[in-house]
N, C-alpha and C positions, 0 to 999 in steps of 0.2 A: 578484711577486703582491701581495705586502703587504693580505693578511687582515686586518681589523680589527673587522669584526662577524661574528658568528654566529648564525643562528636555528636554533635544534633542536625539531625538531616530536616532541614524544611526550617530556616530563620524567618518566620512572617509574625503577625500576631501575635501569636504566642511562644512559639520558637525564641524570637530576639529577647523578649523580656526574661525569659527563660535563662537565656547565657549571660545575660546581664547581672542576674542572680547569682548563678553557679560561681561567675568570677569573682562577684562580692564574696561568698563564701569560701573561696581560695583554688579552685578548680580550674584548669587549662582549658581550655575550651574552644574546639573547632566548630565551626557551622556551614550550613551548604544556603548558595541561593543560586537560583535559575540562569541569571545570566552574570557575566565576568565584572561588570560596572557595580552592582548591587552586592555580589562577592568582596570586593574593593571595600566599600563601603562598612563592611563588618570590622577591619582592623582597626578603624577609629573609636572600638568599644572593645580594644584586645582582644578581641573574636579572631581567630586567624579562618577568615573568610575562603572556601574554595567554590567554585563553581561545579554545580550540579543540574544537568538537565536528563531527567529520565527519560523523555520524549527524543532526545539526540540520537540519531543513528550512527553518528560518529564517535560517541564520548569514547574516551580516552580510560577505559577501565582502571588500567594496572595505577593510573596517577590518582586517580579517586579512591583507591584502596587503601593508597599510605594514608588518606585522609580520614578515612573511615576504622582503621586500624586503632582503636585507642580504647582504655579500660572499659570504659561504657560508652552508650550509643541510646540516643533518645530518637525514635524515627517518628515524625511528626508531617506526614505527606496528606494535603487534603483529598478527601475521597473523589470530588467534582462527579460523582454516579451520573447526575443528570445529564452531565454534558457529554460524557464518554463513559459508558459501564465496562466496558472491558479496559480499558488504559489503566485503570487504577491497580488490575492485579498483574497487570504487564508492568508496569512500573515499580512495583514491591518485588516481582520474583529478579527481576533485572538488579537491583539493590541487594538483596540476598546473594546472589553470584558475586556481587563486588566485595562482598562481606567476607567470603570465601572461609567459612567456617573456623573465622578468627576465634580465641575464646575469651570472649566476654565477659569480666565480671560482674558486668548487668546489663542486661538490653530490655529498654523501655519501649512498645509499642503504642502510642496514641490512640485510641480507637474511641467510639460514640455508644451511647445507651441506644440507639437505633437498632443495635442487636435485641431490645427486646419488643416483643408483643404486648398488647395491649392486656389489660390485665386486672380483675377486682381485687388482688391483694398486691402488698407491698412486693416490688421486685428487686430480688437478688443477684448475684454475681451469676448463680446456677440457672437460671431462668431463660437465658438466650437461646434461642432458636431462631431457623429462616420462615419468620412470616410474611415475605416481601421479596421481590429480587433484589433491592437496595440491600435488605437484611442478609440474604445471602452472599452478597458479595462484601459484604463487612465482615462476617464471619469467615469467609475463607482468607480474607486480607489477615485477620489475626493468626489464621492457623499457619501461613506462611513461616511465622517465625517462633508459633509454640512451640518448636521442638529443639528452639535451640538452647541450651542450660544455662540457668539465672536469667531466663526471659521473664516479663512481667508487663501483663495487657493494662491499660487504665482507660476504662472509658469514660468519657466526660459526657456531662448532661448538657441541658443548654446553655452555651457559652453568652456571659457580659462582662463588659468592663469597658475601659477608655476606649474611645469608636465606637463600642459595639451596645450602646442603649436603646432597651427593648421597648422603650415606648415610641419608637420609630416603625417597630414589627407590625402593629396592626392599628394604627393612628388614621382613623375617617373611615374602617372596613365595617360594615355593615352586616346584618343576618350572619353571622359568625354560629356557630354549633360551639358546643361544648364548653357553655358558660361555669360550670363546673366541677369542669376537669381540674385535677393538680397540676400546679407547675413544677416541672422538675429544671432548676436552676444552677449553675456553680461559678461564681467570680474567677477571672482572671489570676487573683493574686492567690486563689488556693489551687487553681491547676499549677502554677509554680511549684507552692511549697508542697503541695503531693509529691511530684515527681523529683523533689530534692530528697524529701523524706525518704522515698523507695531508695534512690541513691544510695543513700548512707545506712541503709538496714540490711544488715545482711542475710536476714531471712525474713524473705517476703514471698508472700502467695503467689499466685498465678495470675489473676486476674482480682482490679479493683474497682468499683463503680466510685465516680467522684458526684457526688451532688449535695447541693445542701439541704440541713435535714428540715427547713420549713418547707412546705407546699401550697403555697395559698390557692383561693381556686383564679382561673384565667380571667374570669371578669373583674375581679379585685384587681389582679397583679397590672393587667394591662391601661385598666384604667386611670390608678395611679401612675403608670408608668406615662402616660399620653399627658394627665394633668401635671408634672412637672416639666414638661417639655412644652408646656401652652398648646400640645396639640388637639384636634379634636378625639375625644374616647373612642374607642370601637364601640359597637351595638351587637350584640349576642341575641339570638333566636332562643326560643323553647327549644329546639333539638340538642339532643344529647351526643355524647361522643365517646364511643371506645377509648379508654383511656390508660395510663399507670402509672405509678406513684415509685419512683427510684429511691431505694435504700443505699444511701452512701455511707454506710456507717462501719463497715469492715473494716477499711483501712485506718481508723480511728481504733478500733477495737485492738486489730492487730500490732499496729506500729506506732500507735500514742498518736497519732496525727491530729493537729486542731485545726478545724476550719476558721479562718478568720472573718467569714461572711455566712452566718447560720440562716437568717433571715432573709429571702429574698425581695420581701418590700424594703427593710433597711437598704439593700446593695442599690436600689435605684439611686441613692445619691452617691454611689461610688463610682457612675457608670460615666 
């Protein structure tokens, strides 16, 4: 397959450290930011930065296409569905038009395990269904790129890592439901490692979940998370909550990917 050049659309909290790691592995990487100033800063990390604002009505599509036509592409655009439900699909449709049927050796689309409804059983890649307006949009987004050859969707569970410590998520809150619901979490390190793993494996499946194997209860996890930050522990009621437990093992079985952070409780000291 011999991938040498990678374009990352969206060099933010995940995309930027991914770009840095890929450069360390010998790839030539270009990456997008929404403003020219931010794009220029990427050059400091040897990332060929380019400006891409998919909400800009005056976007120079031909110029952007040059940056997108690499051996592989990683599409990492936050959904922001609550702010503007229709805008996400419009942005992705415009991006695909600019990609212009380029023959990518690998196309990786970053999605989320929000596509899965609550279930009493462990949830696998085949269990996605439109169970809410947001999940319907997320699945439509995935389908925009599913017809590309060599495409792979990676669905991240809840993200934790530097500057994203879960201890702040529920600290001090009261009367929360779902004390015994399982936590589905993945660390930034494993998100980066999984994408790199898919890039170098020629034969990959169409979809992979990314979620740590451990699933502590919400009550135990968020209590410890708050304790470690010396914050007020959240208080849970007796009310149960429909939940799900994500199976993130397929990428390990298929590609030999090894999670660095398997236990969410241990992850708390790595955030």
